[in-house]
Biopython code that builds the backbone (N, CA, C, O; Angstrom):
import numpy as np
from Bio.PDB.StructureBuilder import StructureBuilder

atoms = [
    (1, "MET", "N", (108.903, 96.209, 78.737)),
    (1, "MET", "CA", (107.848, 96.245, 79.805)),
    (1, "MET", "C", (107.730, 94.862, 80.448)),
    (1, "MET", "O", (107.658, 93.854, 79.747)),
    (2, "ASP", "N", (107.712, 94.818, 81.734)),
    (2, "ASP", "CA", (107.590, 93.566, 82.482)),
    (2, "ASP", "C", (106.119, 93.153, 82.599)),
    (2, "ASP", "O", (105.229, 94.002, 82.652)),
    (3, "THR", "N", (105.885, 91.881, 82.637)),
    (3, "THR", "CA", (104.506, 91.327, 82.711)),
    (3, "THR", "C", (104.399, 90.524, 83.976)),
    (3, "THR", "O", (105.261, 89.696, 84.271)),
    (4, "LEU", "N", (103.359, 90.762, 84.715)),
    (4, "LEU", "CA", (103.055, 89.933, 85.898)),
    (4, "LEU", "C", (102.153, 88.838, 85.522)),
    (4, "LEU", "O", (101.086, 89.092, 84.963)),
    (5, "VAL", "N", (102.524, 87.588, 85.801)),
    (5, "VAL", "CA", (101.717, 86.412, 85.476)),
    (5, "VAL", "C", (101.509, 85.657, 86.794)),
    (5, "VAL", "O", (102.424, 85.556, 87.611)),
    (6, "GLN", "N", (100.308, 85.135, 86.987)),
    (6, "GLN", "CA", (99.961, 84.546, 88.291)),
    (6, "GLN", "C", (100.902, 83.378, 88.691)),
    (6, "GLN", "O", (101.276, 83.274, 89.859)),
    (7, "ASP", "N", (101.273, 82.526, 87.765)),
    (7, "ASP", "CA", (102.064, 81.337, 88.128)),
    (7, "ASP", "C", (103.542, 81.501, 87.978)),
    (7, "ASP", "O", (104.258, 80.502, 87.922)),
    (8, "GLY", "N", (104.050, 82.745, 87.908)),
    (8, "GLY", "CA", (105.468, 83.017, 87.820)),
    (8, "GLY", "C", (105.702, 84.395, 87.275)),
    (8, "GLY", "O", (104.757, 85.047, 86.832)),
    (9, "ASP", "N", (106.906, 84.853, 87.292)),
    (9, "ASP", "CA", (107.221, 86.172, 86.807)),
    (9, "ASP", "C", (107.951, 86.065, 85.473)),
    (9, "ASP", "O", (108.800, 85.194, 85.282)),
    (10, "PHE", "N", (107.614, 86.944, 84.577)),
    (10, "PHE", "CA", (108.194, 86.968, 83.241)),
    (10, "PHE", "C", (108.630, 88.336, 82.886)),
    (10, "PHE", "O", (108.162, 89.315, 83.468)),
    (11, "LYS", "N", (109.527, 88.434, 81.931)),
    (11, "LYS", "CA", (109.922, 89.755, 81.411)),
    (11, "LYS", "C", (110.111, 89.578, 79.884)),
    (11, "LYS", "O", (110.206, 88.458, 79.382)),
    (12, "THR", "N", (110.159, 90.662, 79.201)),
    (12, "THR", "CA", (110.401, 90.666, 77.758)),
    (12, "THR", "C", (111.851, 90.971, 77.618)),
    (12, "THR", "O", (112.358, 91.923, 78.211)),
    (13, "ASP", "N", (112.563, 90.130, 76.796)),
    (13, "ASP", "CA", (113.980, 90.419, 76.572)),
    (13, "ASP", "C", (114.154, 91.449, 75.466)),
    (13, "ASP", "O", (113.163, 91.972, 74.956)),
    (14, "VAL", "N", (115.366, 91.745, 75.092)),
    (14, "VAL", "CA", (115.644, 92.846, 74.103)),
    (14, "VAL", "C", (115.087, 92.529, 72.749)),
    (14, "VAL", "O", (114.830, 93.430, 71.951)),
    (15, "SER", "N", (114.897, 91.272, 72.481)),
    (15, "SER", "CA", (114.325, 90.819, 71.138)),
    (15, "SER", "C", (112.758, 90.770, 71.165)),
    (15, "SER", "O", (112.120, 90.476, 70.154)),
    (16, "GLY", "N", (112.199, 91.052, 72.292)),
    (16, "GLY", "CA", (110.767, 91.048, 72.358)),
    (16, "GLY", "C", (110.154, 89.690, 72.788)),
    (16, "GLY", "O", (108.932, 89.541, 72.820)),
    (17, "TYR", "N", (111.009, 88.719, 73.113)),
    (17, "TYR", "CA", (110.533, 87.424, 73.518)),
    (17, "TYR", "C", (110.336, 87.411, 75.008)),
    (17, "TYR", "O", (111.046, 88.090, 75.751)),
    (18, "THR", "N", (109.344, 86.616, 75.451)),
    (18, "THR", "CA", (109.050, 86.494, 76.902)),
    (18, "THR", "C", (109.933, 85.437, 77.457)),
    (18, "THR", "O", (110.072, 84.355, 76.885)),
    (19, "GLU", "N", (110.560, 85.760, 78.625)),
    (19, "GLU", "CA", (111.365, 84.767, 79.332)),
    (19, "GLU", "C", (111.027, 84.797, 80.794)),
    (19, "GLU", "O", (110.693, 85.860, 81.317)),
    (20, "GLU", "N", (111.098, 83.667, 81.484)),
    (20, "GLU", "CA", (110.769, 83.559, 82.861)),
    (20, "GLU", "C", (112.000, 83.978, 83.689)),
    (20, "GLU", "O", (113.129, 83.675, 83.303)),
    (21, "ILE", "N", (111.800, 84.639, 84.769)),
    (21, "ILE", "CA", (112.916, 85.040, 85.617)),
    (21, "ILE", "C", (112.830, 84.272, 86.936)),
    (21, "ILE", "O", (111.747, 83.910, 87.394)),
    (22, "TYR", "N", (114.009, 84.032, 87.537)),
    (22, "TYR", "CA", (114.070, 83.199, 88.692)),
    (22, "TYR", "C", (114.903, 83.886, 89.766)),
    (22, "TYR", "O", (115.539, 84.908, 89.507)),
    (23, "SER", "N", (114.898, 83.366, 90.879)),
    (23, "SER", "CA", (115.798, 83.632, 92.060)),
    (23, "SER", "C", (115.830, 85.111, 92.368)),
    (23, "SER", "O", (114.775, 85.730, 92.510)),
    (24, "ILE", "N", (117.024, 85.700, 92.478)),
    (24, "ILE", "CA", (117.224, 87.062, 92.980)),
    (24, "ILE", "C", (116.551, 88.045, 92.019)),
    (24, "ILE", "O", (116.048, 89.079, 92.457)),
    (25, "ASP", "N", (116.532, 87.744, 90.723)),
    (25, "ASP", "CA", (115.896, 88.694, 89.742)),
    (25, "ASP", "C", (114.427, 88.741, 90.043)),
    (25, "ASP", "O", (113.837, 89.821, 90.057)),
    (26, "GLU", "N", (113.825, 87.622, 90.281)),
    (26, "GLU", "CA", (112.333, 87.595, 90.562)),
    (26, "GLU", "C", (112.088, 88.286, 91.896)),
    (26, "GLU", "O", (111.112, 89.027, 92.014)),
    (27, "ALA", "N", (112.931, 88.078, 92.908)),
    (27, "ALA", "CA", (112.751, 88.655, 94.220)),
    (27, "ALA", "C", (112.888, 90.205, 94.121)),
    (27, "ALA", "O", (112.128, 90.927, 94.766)),
    (28, "CYS", "N", (113.813, 90.690, 93.350)),
    (28, "CYS", "CA", (114.010, 92.147, 93.158)),
    (28, "CYS", "C", (112.835, 92.728, 92.441)),
    (28, "CYS", "O", (112.388, 93.824, 92.781)),
    (29, "GLN", "N", (112.307, 92.024, 91.445)),
    (29, "GLN", "CA", (111.120, 92.536, 90.747)),
    (29, "GLN", "C", (109.955, 92.645, 91.671)),
    (29, "GLN", "O", (109.218, 93.630, 91.626)),
    (30, "ARG", "N", (109.759, 91.631, 92.538)),
    (30, "ARG", "CA", (108.656, 91.649, 93.502)),
    (30, "ARG", "C", (108.832, 92.800, 94.487)),
    (30, "ARG", "O", (107.872, 93.522, 94.759)),
    (31, "VAL", "N", (110.025, 92.987, 95.022)),
    (31, "VAL", "CA", (110.320, 94.067, 95.976)),
    (31, "VAL", "C", (109.999, 95.403, 95.363)),
    (31, "VAL", "O", (109.334, 96.241, 95.972)),
    (32, "LYS", "N", (110.487, 95.598, 94.128)),
    (32, "LYS", "CA", (110.253, 96.891, 93.455)),
    (32, "LYS", "C", (108.768, 97.122, 93.249)),
    (32, "LYS", "O", (108.289, 98.238, 93.451)),
    (33, "PHE", "N", (108.033, 96.104, 92.854)),
    (33, "PHE", "CA", (106.572, 96.222, 92.638)),
    (33, "PHE", "C", (105.886, 96.641, 93.933)),
    (33, "PHE", "O", (105.030, 97.526, 93.921)),
    (34, "ILE", "N", (106.256, 96.010, 95.055)),
    (34, "ILE", "CA", (105.637, 96.291, 96.291)),
    (34, "ILE", "C", (105.975, 97.687, 96.777)),
    (34, "ILE", "O", (105.100, 98.390, 97.282)),
    (35, "LEU", "N", (107.199, 98.098, 96.639)),
    (35, "LEU", "CA", (107.617, 99.419, 97.140)),
    (35, "LEU", "C", (107.042, 100.539, 96.304)),
    (35, "LEU", "O", (106.803, 101.624, 96.835)),
    (36, "LEU", "N", (106.801, 100.320, 94.978)),
    (36, "LEU", "CA", (106.299, 101.327, 94.145)),
    (36, "LEU", "C", (104.745, 101.347, 94.101)),
    (36, "LEU", "O", (104.154, 102.217, 93.461)),
    (37, "THR", "N", (104.124, 100.421, 94.757)),
    (37, "THR", "CA", (102.618, 100.384, 94.869)),
    (37, "THR", "C", (102.202, 101.035, 96.136)),
    (37, "THR", "O", (102.604, 100.632, 97.227)),
    (38, "GLN", "N", (101.402, 102.038, 95.992)),
    (38, "GLN", "CA", (100.812, 102.689, 97.216)),
    (38, "GLN", "C", (99.922, 101.714, 97.924)),
    (38, "GLN", "O", (99.061, 101.100, 97.295)),
    (39, "LYS", "N", (100.099, 101.552, 99.201)),
    (39, "LYS", "CA", (99.244, 100.611, 100.011)),
    (39, "LYS", "C", (97.780, 100.939, 99.823)),
    (39, "LYS", "O", (97.362, 102.079, 100.024)),
    (40, "GLY", "N", (97.006, 99.954, 99.442)),
    (40, "GLY", "CA", (95.585, 100.094, 99.213)),
    (40, "GLY", "C", (95.201, 100.309, 97.784)),
    (40, "GLY", "O", (94.015, 100.268, 97.460)),
    (41, "ASP", "N", (96.169, 100.541, 96.896)),
    (41, "ASP", "CA", (95.837, 100.766, 95.509)),
    (41, "ASP", "C", (95.818, 99.566, 94.644)),
    (41, "ASP", "O", (95.263, 99.631, 93.548)),
    (42, "PHE", "N", (96.400, 98.441, 95.065)),
    (42, "PHE", "CA", (96.416, 97.217, 94.267)),
    (42, "PHE", "C", (95.093, 96.469, 94.481)),
    (42, "PHE", "O", (94.836, 95.936, 95.561)),
    (43, "ILE", "N", (94.289, 96.441, 93.469)),
    (43, "ILE", "CA", (92.876, 95.961, 93.598)),
    (43, "ILE", "C", (92.785, 94.506, 94.032)),
    (43, "ILE", "O", (91.796, 94.119, 94.654)),
    (44, "PHE", "N", (93.784, 93.693, 93.725)),
    (44, "PHE", "CA", (93.709, 92.254, 94.055)),
    (44, "PHE", "C", (94.149, 91.979, 95.487)),
    (44, "PHE", "O", (93.856, 90.904, 96.009)),
    (45, "ASP", "N", (94.844, 92.910, 96.141)),
    (45, "ASP", "CA", (95.267, 92.763, 97.493)),
    (45, "ASP", "C", (95.504, 94.168, 98.113)),
    (45, "ASP", "O", (96.575, 94.749, 97.941)),
    (46, "ARG", "N", (94.514, 94.690, 98.820)),
    (46, "ARG", "CA", (94.568, 96.035, 99.333)),
    (46, "ARG", "C", (95.594, 96.177, 100.436)),
    (46, "ARG", "O", (95.918, 97.314, 100.779)),
    (47, "GLU", "N", (96.131, 95.122, 101.020)),
    (47, "GLU", "CA", (97.145, 95.195, 102.002)),
    (47, "GLU", "C", (98.545, 95.233, 101.447)),
    (47, "GLU", "O", (99.492, 95.544, 102.170)),
    (48, "LEU", "N", (98.693, 94.920, 100.165)),
    (48, "LEU", "CA", (99.984, 94.898, 99.489)),
    (48, "LEU", "C", (100.391, 96.359, 99.166)),
    (48, "LEU", "O", (99.555, 97.177, 98.783)),
    (49, "GLY", "N", (101.632, 96.643, 99.324)),
    (49, "GLY", "CA", (102.114, 97.953, 98.967)),
    (49, "GLY", "C", (102.856, 98.634, 100.071)),
    (49, "GLY", "O", (103.092, 98.023, 101.113)),
    (50, "SER", "N", (103.243, 99.895, 99.889)),
    (50, "SER", "CA", (103.993, 100.632, 100.869)),
    (50, "SER", "C", (103.392, 101.989, 101.086)),
    (50, "SER", "O", (102.574, 102.447, 100.288)),
    (51, "ASP", "N", (103.788, 102.642, 102.164)),
    (51, "ASP", "CA", (103.362, 103.991, 102.474)),
    (51, "ASP", "C", (104.583, 104.846, 102.801)),
    (51, "ASP", "O", (105.112, 104.769, 103.910)),
    (52, "PHE", "N", (105.021, 105.637, 101.873)),
    (52, "PHE", "CA", (106.158, 106.498, 102.082)),
    (52, "PHE", "C", (105.733, 107.950, 102.348)),
    (52, "PHE", "O", (106.570, 108.851, 102.297)),
    (53, "SER", "N", (104.469, 108.183, 102.625)),
    (53, "SER", "CA", (103.990, 109.530, 102.948)),
    (53, "SER", "C", (104.735, 110.047, 104.143)),
    (53, "SER", "O", (105.018, 109.318, 105.094)),
    (54, "GLY", "N", (105.051, 111.335, 104.076)),
    (54, "GLY", "CA", (105.789, 111.954, 105.175)),
    (54, "GLY", "C", (107.236, 111.713, 105.215)),
    (54, "GLY", "O", (107.887, 112.129, 106.173)),
    (55, "LEU", "N", (107.796, 111.068, 104.242)),
    (55, "LEU", "CA", (109.244, 110.712, 104.243)),
    (55, "LEU", "C", (110.024, 111.960, 103.949)),
    (55, "LEU", "O", (111.072, 112.179, 104.555)),
    (56, "ILE", "N", (109.545, 112.810, 103.019)),
    (56, "ILE", "CA", (110.269, 114.062, 102.754)),
    (56, "ILE", "C", (110.166, 114.957, 104.037)),
    (56, "ILE", "O", (109.105, 115.125, 104.638)),
    (57, "GLY", "N", (111.296, 115.488, 104.385)),
    (57, "GLY", "CA", (111.325, 116.308, 105.554)),
    (57, "GLY", "C", (111.624, 115.566, 106.854)),
    (57, "GLY", "O", (111.753, 116.176, 107.915)),
    (58, "SER", "N", (111.731, 114.243, 106.754)),
    (58, "SER", "CA", (112.069, 113.437, 107.940)),
    (58, "SER", "C", (113.489, 113.795, 108.357)),
    (58, "SER", "O", (114.359, 114.003, 107.511)),
    (59, "SER", "N", (113.717, 113.866, 109.662)),
    (59, "SER", "CA", (115.079, 114.149, 110.164)),
    (59, "SER", "C", (116.046, 113.031, 109.915)),
    (59, "SER", "O", (117.237, 113.279, 109.728)),
    (60, "ASP", "N", (115.557, 111.765, 109.907)),
    (60, "ASP", "CA", (116.389, 110.628, 109.620)),
    (60, "ASP", "C", (115.743, 109.791, 108.480)),
    (60, "ASP", "O", (115.163, 108.733, 108.726)),
    (61, "ILE", "N", (115.855, 110.271, 107.292)),
    (61, "ILE", "CA", (115.137, 109.720, 106.140)),
    (61, "ILE", "C", (115.526, 108.233, 105.892)),
    (61, "ILE", "O", (114.666, 107.414, 105.569)),
    (62, "SER", "N", (116.791, 107.909, 106.041)),
    (62, "SER", "CA", (117.217, 106.492, 105.830)),
    (62, "SER", "C", (116.594, 105.541, 106.847)),
    (62, "SER", "O", (116.161, 104.448, 106.480)),
    (63, "ARG", "N", (116.541, 105.925, 108.082)),
    (63, "ARG", "CA", (115.976, 105.061, 109.120)),
    (63, "ARG", "C", (114.441, 104.909, 108.934)),
    (63, "ARG", "O", (113.892, 103.821, 109.111)),
    (64, "GLU", "N", (113.774, 106.012, 108.578)),
    (64, "GLU", "CA", (112.344, 105.990, 108.300)),
    (64, "GLU", "C", (112.050, 105.132, 107.102)),
    (64, "GLU", "O", (111.104, 104.344, 107.119)),
    (65, "ALA", "N", (112.863, 105.273, 106.034)),
    (65, "ALA", "CA", (112.674, 104.476, 104.800)),
    (65, "ALA", "C", (112.898, 103.007, 105.086)),
    (65, "ALA", "O", (112.181, 102.163, 104.547)),
    (66, "GLU", "N", (113.864, 102.679, 105.911)),
    (66, "GLU", "CA", (114.096, 101.280, 106.298)),
    (66, "GLU", "C", (112.934, 100.707, 107.000)),
    (66, "GLU", "O", (112.513, 99.596, 106.678)),
    (67, "LEU", "N", (112.378, 101.415, 107.961)),
    (67, "LEU", "CA", (111.165, 100.898, 108.689)),
    (67, "LEU", "C", (110.022, 100.655, 107.763)),
    (67, "LEU", "O", (109.352, 99.626, 107.860)),
    (68, "ARG", "N", (109.771, 101.595, 106.844)),
    (68, "ARG", "CA", (108.644, 101.454, 105.913)),
    (68, "ARG", "C", (108.869, 100.321, 104.921)),
    (68, "ARG", "O", (107.934, 99.619, 104.538)),
    (69, "CYS", "N", (110.120, 100.156, 104.513)),
    (69, "CYS", "CA", (110.433, 99.021, 103.606)),
    (69, "CYS", "C", (110.168, 97.687, 104.283)),
    (69, "CYS", "O", (109.536, 96.794, 103.719)),
    (70, "ARG", "N", (110.675, 97.575, 105.519)),
    (70, "ARG", "CA", (110.476, 96.342, 106.304)),
    (70, "ARG", "C", (108.959, 96.035, 106.490)),
    (70, "ARG", "O", (108.500, 94.905, 106.330)),
    (71, "GLU", "N", (108.223, 97.107, 106.835)),
    (71, "GLU", "CA", (106.773, 96.889, 107.006)),
    (71, "GLU", "C", (106.070, 96.424, 105.746)),
    (71, "GLU", "O", (105.196, 95.558, 105.794)),
    (72, "ALA", "N", (106.457, 97.009, 104.606)),
    (72, "ALA", "CA", (105.873, 96.668, 103.303)),
    (72, "ALA", "C", (106.207, 95.255, 102.885)),
    (72, "ALA", "O", (105.409, 94.592, 102.223)),
    (73, "LEU", "N", (107.384, 94.790, 103.267)),
    (73, "LEU", "CA", (107.872, 93.507, 102.818)),
    (73, "LEU", "C", (107.736, 92.399, 103.844)),
    (73, "LEU", "O", (108.204, 91.283, 103.618)),
    (74, "ALA", "N", (107.110, 92.688, 104.951)),
    (74, "ALA", "CA", (107.009, 91.740, 106.030)),
    (74, "ALA", "C", (106.364, 90.392, 105.651)),
    (74, "ALA", "O", (106.744, 89.361, 106.204)),
    (75, "ASP", "N", (105.426, 90.385, 104.746)),
    (75, "ASP", "CA", (104.748, 89.135, 104.318)),
    (75, "ASP", "C", (105.544, 88.277, 103.313)),
    (75, "ASP", "O", (105.152, 87.155, 102.991)),
    (76, "GLN", "N", (106.641, 88.815, 102.841)),
    (76, "GLN", "CA", (107.445, 88.122, 101.861)),
    (76, "GLN", "C", (108.460, 87.248, 102.589)),
    (76, "GLN", "O", (109.601, 87.644, 102.823)),
    (77, "LYS", "N", (107.998, 86.025, 102.946)),
    (77, "LYS", "CA", (108.767, 85.149, 103.848)),
    (77, "LYS", "C", (110.152, 84.754, 103.289)),
    (77, "LYS", "O", (111.114, 84.642, 104.049)),
    (78, "GLU", "N", (110.250, 84.548, 101.980)),
    (78, "GLU", "CA", (111.541, 84.085, 101.407)),
    (78, "GLU", "C", (112.463, 85.222, 101.025)),
    (78, "GLU", "O", (113.572, 84.976, 100.550)),
    (79, "ILE", "N", (112.035, 86.467, 101.220)),
    (79, "ILE", "CA", (112.851, 87.642, 100.936)),
    (79, "ILE", "C", (113.197, 88.372, 102.196)),
    (79, "ILE", "O", (112.329, 88.656, 103.022)),
    (80, "SER", "N", (114.457, 88.678, 102.349)),
    (80, "SER", "CA", (114.920, 89.480, 103.495)),
    (80, "SER", "C", (115.455, 90.805, 103.071)),
    (80, "SER", "O", (115.990, 90.918, 101.968)),
    (81, "VAL", "N", (115.342, 91.796, 103.874)),
    (81, "VAL", "CA", (115.879, 93.161, 103.627)),
    (81, "VAL", "C", (117.041, 93.389, 104.495)),
    (81, "VAL", "O", (116.948, 93.193, 105.707)),
    (82, "GLY", "N", (118.158, 93.802, 103.935)),
    (82, "GLY", "CA", (119.348, 94.175, 104.725)),
    (82, "GLY", "C", (119.321, 95.695, 104.914)),
    (82, "GLY", "O", (118.328, 96.258, 105.374)),
    (83, "THR", "N", (120.384, 96.319, 104.565)),
    (83, "THR", "CA", (120.524, 97.747, 104.704)),
    (83, "THR", "C", (119.654, 98.543, 103.753)),
    (83, "THR", "O", (119.575, 98.189, 102.577)),
    (84, "VAL", "N", (119.017, 99.567, 104.189)),
    (84, "VAL", "CA", (118.245, 100.487, 103.367)),
    (84, "VAL", "C", (118.791, 101.901, 103.583)),
    (84, "VAL", "O", (118.870, 102.376, 104.716)),
    (85, "THR", "N", (119.162, 102.556, 102.503)),
    (85, "THR", "CA", (119.558, 103.937, 102.605)),
    (85, "THR", "C", (118.688, 104.756, 101.627)),
    (85, "THR", "O", (118.183, 104.256, 100.622)),
    (86, "ALA", "N", (118.549, 106.016, 101.978)),
    (86, "ALA", "CA", (117.684, 106.877, 101.154)),
    (86, "ALA", "C", (118.381, 108.233, 100.913)),
    (86, "ALA", "O", (119.074, 108.775, 101.774)),
    (87, "GLU", "N", (118.159, 108.729, 99.727)),
    (87, "GLU", "CA", (118.666, 110.083, 99.379)),
    (87, "GLU", "C", (117.498, 110.885, 98.909)),
    (87, "GLU", "O", (116.764, 110.492, 98.002)),
    (88, "SER", "N", (117.336, 112.021, 99.543)),
    (88, "SER", "CA", (116.228, 112.936, 99.155)),
    (88, "SER", "C", (116.674, 113.862, 98.120)),
    (88, "SER", "O", (117.641, 114.598, 98.316)),
    (89, "LYS", "N", (116.000, 113.862, 96.997)),
    (89, "LYS", "CA", (116.267, 114.801, 95.875)),
    (89, "LYS", "C", (115.078, 115.771, 95.892)),
    (89, "LYS", "O", (114.190, 115.679, 96.739)),
    (90, "SER", "N", (115.090, 116.687, 94.945)),
    (90, "SER", "CA", (114.057, 117.784, 94.954)),
    (90, "SER", "C", (112.635, 117.253, 94.812)),
    (90, "SER", "O", (111.751, 117.650, 95.571)),
    (91, "VAL", "N", (112.400, 116.354, 93.843)),
    (91, "VAL", "CA", (111.020, 115.853, 93.646)),
    (91, "VAL", "C", (110.908, 114.338, 93.795)),
    (91, "VAL", "O", (109.841, 113.777, 93.543)),
    (92, "PHE", "N", (111.962, 113.678, 94.190)),
    (92, "PHE", "CA", (111.907, 112.258, 94.389)),
    (92, "PHE", "C", (112.862, 111.796, 95.447)),
    (92, "PHE", "O", (113.720, 112.557, 95.895)),
    (93, "ILE", "N", (112.721, 110.549, 95.854)),
    (93, "ILE", "CA", (113.586, 109.881, 96.815)),
    (93, "ILE", "C", (114.158, 108.676, 96.168)),
    (93, "ILE", "O", (113.443, 107.890, 95.546)),
    (94, "LYS", "N", (115.481, 108.514, 96.309)),
    (94, "LYS", "CA", (116.187, 107.327, 95.784)),
    (94, "LYS", "C", (116.459, 106.423, 96.937)),
    (94, "LYS", "O", (117.114, 106.816, 97.902)),
    (95, "LEU", "N", (115.947, 105.169, 96.852)),
    (95, "LEU", "CA", (116.242, 104.160, 97.881)),
    (95, "LEU", "C", (117.228, 103.126, 97.322)),
    (95, "LEU", "O", (117.177, 102.751, 96.150)),
    (96, "PHE", "N", (118.110, 102.690, 98.192)),
    (96, "PHE", "CA", (119.009, 101.592, 97.929)),
    (96, "PHE", "C", (118.669, 100.498, 98.942)),
    (96, "PHE", "O", (118.921, 100.632, 100.139)),
    (97, "VAL", "N", (118.094, 99.421, 98.427)),
    (97, "VAL", "CA", (117.588, 98.318, 99.325)),
    (97, "VAL", "C", (118.454, 97.070, 99.080)),
    (97, "VAL", "O", (118.607, 96.628, 97.941)),
    (98, "GLU", "N", (118.998, 96.529, 100.126)),
    (98, "GLU", "CA", (119.771, 95.278, 100.033)),
    (98, "GLU", "C", (118.747, 94.181, 100.146)),
    (98, "GLU", "O", (118.082, 94.064, 101.175)),
    (99, "VAL", "N", (118.598, 93.370, 99.113)),
    (99, "VAL", "CA", (117.608, 92.271, 99.010)),
    (99, "VAL", "C", (118.323, 90.957, 99.135)),
    (99, "VAL", "O", (119.310, 90.728, 98.435)),
    (100, "PHE", "N", (117.874, 90.111, 99.978)),
    (100, "PHE", "CA", (118.389, 88.731, 100.169)),
    (100, "PHE", "C", (117.368, 87.728, 99.730)),
    (100, "PHE", "O", (116.206, 87.839, 100.121)),
    (101, "TYR", "N", (117.740, 86.757, 98.938)),
    (101, "TYR", "CA", (116.866, 85.681, 98.503)),
    (101, "TYR", "C", (117.719, 84.432, 98.539)),
    (101, "TYR", "O", (118.557, 84.236, 97.659)),
    (102, "GLY", "N", (117.528, 83.579, 99.539)),
    (102, "GLY", "CA", (118.318, 82.351, 99.688)),
    (102, "GLY", "C", (119.751, 82.795, 99.940)),
    (102, "GLY", "O", (120.014, 83.573, 100.858)),
    (103, "GLU", "N", (120.666, 82.305, 99.132)),
    (103, "GLU", "CA", (122.105, 82.576, 99.286)),
    (103, "GLU", "C", (122.530, 83.826, 98.527)),
    (103, "GLU", "O", (123.670, 84.274, 98.643)),
    (104, "GLU", "N", (121.604, 84.386, 97.749)),
    (104, "GLU", "CA", (121.963, 85.486, 96.868)),
    (104, "GLU", "C", (121.494, 86.800, 97.491)),
    (104, "GLU", "O", (120.552, 86.853, 98.281)),
    (105, "SER", "N", (122.208, 87.862, 97.089)),
    (105, "SER", "CA", (121.835, 89.217, 97.506)),
    (105, "SER", "C", (122.102, 90.177, 96.412)),
    (105, "SER", "O", (122.920, 89.905, 95.533)),
    (106, "ARG", "N", (121.421, 91.329, 96.434)),
    (106, "ARG", "CA", (121.598, 92.332, 95.471)),
    (106, "ARG", "C", (121.178, 93.684, 96.071)),
    (106, "ARG", "O", (120.259, 93.742, 96.888)),
    (107, "ILE", "N", (121.844, 94.750, 95.669)),
    (107, "ILE", "CA", (121.390, 96.097, 96.019)),
    (107, "ILE", "C", (120.425, 96.586, 94.955)),
    (107, "ILE", "O", (120.787, 96.679, 93.783)),
    (108, "LEU", "N", (119.206, 96.898, 95.352)),
    (108, "LEU", "CA", (118.178, 97.327, 94.378)),
    (108, "LEU", "C", (117.988, 98.824, 94.554)),
    (108, "LEU", "O", (117.831, 99.322, 95.669)),
    (109, "GLU", "N", (118.006, 99.525, 93.440)),
    (109, "GLU", "CA", (117.724, 100.955, 93.469)),
    (109, "GLU", "C", (116.300, 101.216, 93.049)),
    (109, "GLU", "O", (115.867, 100.809, 91.971)),
    (110, "VAL", "N", (115.571, 101.906, 93.920)),
    (110, "VAL", "CA", (114.135, 102.221, 93.673)),
    (110, "VAL", "C", (113.987, 103.734, 93.772)),
    (110, "VAL", "O", (114.355, 104.334, 94.782)),
    (111, "ILE", "N", (113.456, 104.341, 92.735)),
    (111, "ILE", "CA", (113.186, 105.755, 92.731)),
    (111, "ILE", "C", (111.687, 106.042, 92.960)),
    (111, "ILE", "O", (110.812, 105.660, 92.183)),
    (112, "LEU", "N", (111.462, 106.744, 94.085)),
    (112, "LEU", "CA", (110.101, 107.089, 94.470)),
    (112, "LEU", "C", (109.814, 108.481, 94.045)),
    (112, "LEU", "O", (110.535, 109.412, 94.406)),
    (113, "ASN", "N", (108.765, 108.644, 93.278)),
    (113, "ASN", "CA", (108.360, 110.026, 92.886)),
    (113, "ASN", "C", (107.173, 110.427, 93.707)),
    (113, "ASN", "O", (106.766, 109.682, 94.599)),
    (114, "GLY", "N", (106.608, 111.563, 93.446)),
    (114, "GLY", "CA", (105.510, 112.120, 94.258)),
    (114, "GLY", "C", (104.242, 111.275, 94.234)),
    (114, "GLY", "O", (103.384, 111.449, 95.099)),
    (115, "ASP", "N", (104.092, 110.349, 93.256)),
    (115, "ASP", "CA", (102.966, 109.495, 93.250)),
    (115, "ASP", "C", (102.999, 108.494, 94.402)),
    (115, "ASP", "O", (101.940, 108.067, 94.863)),
    (116, "VAL", "N", (104.135, 108.122, 94.862)),
    (116, "VAL", "CA", (104.287, 107.087, 95.859)),
    (116, "VAL", "C", (104.295, 107.680, 97.265)),
    (116, "VAL", "O", (103.894, 106.998, 98.209)),
    (117, "PHE", "N", (104.736, 108.919, 97.436)),
    (117, "PHE", "CA", (104.752, 109.535, 98.726)),
    (117, "PHE", "C", (104.015, 110.838, 98.611)),
    (117, "PHE", "O", (103.888, 111.565, 99.596)),
]
sb = StructureBuilder()
sb.init_structure("model")
sb.init_model(0)
sb.init_chain("A")
sb.init_seg("    ")
for serial, (resi, resn, name, xyz) in enumerate(atoms, 1):
    if name == "N":
        sb.init_residue(resn, " ", resi, " ")
    sb.init_atom(name, np.array(xyz, "f"), 0.0, 1.0, " ", f" {name:<3s}", serial, name[0])
structure = sb.get_structure()
């Protein structure tokens, strides 16, 4: 289970010890948190989060998902979003988000269930 700490991001390793994460790992953790948080539900910042409502049934689900990802992550100045693709499954949507942090990049997989949209 990952832990959010105000002055940095931490995770628990396989041995149960807490370790700090940096760079692209921290950026991906932040992106995933924002995309999986329904906008308005995070008590400390009601503007943080995303809104994927109406994504199911969209004629161009990847384009719509990309727009919503960019909107949700607009305030993250040091993180850029590249390509976003989406696959619609029966009860969930699978997003593949290209995350850039400085010189590093990674494709992040985010699974949205009915609680998020």
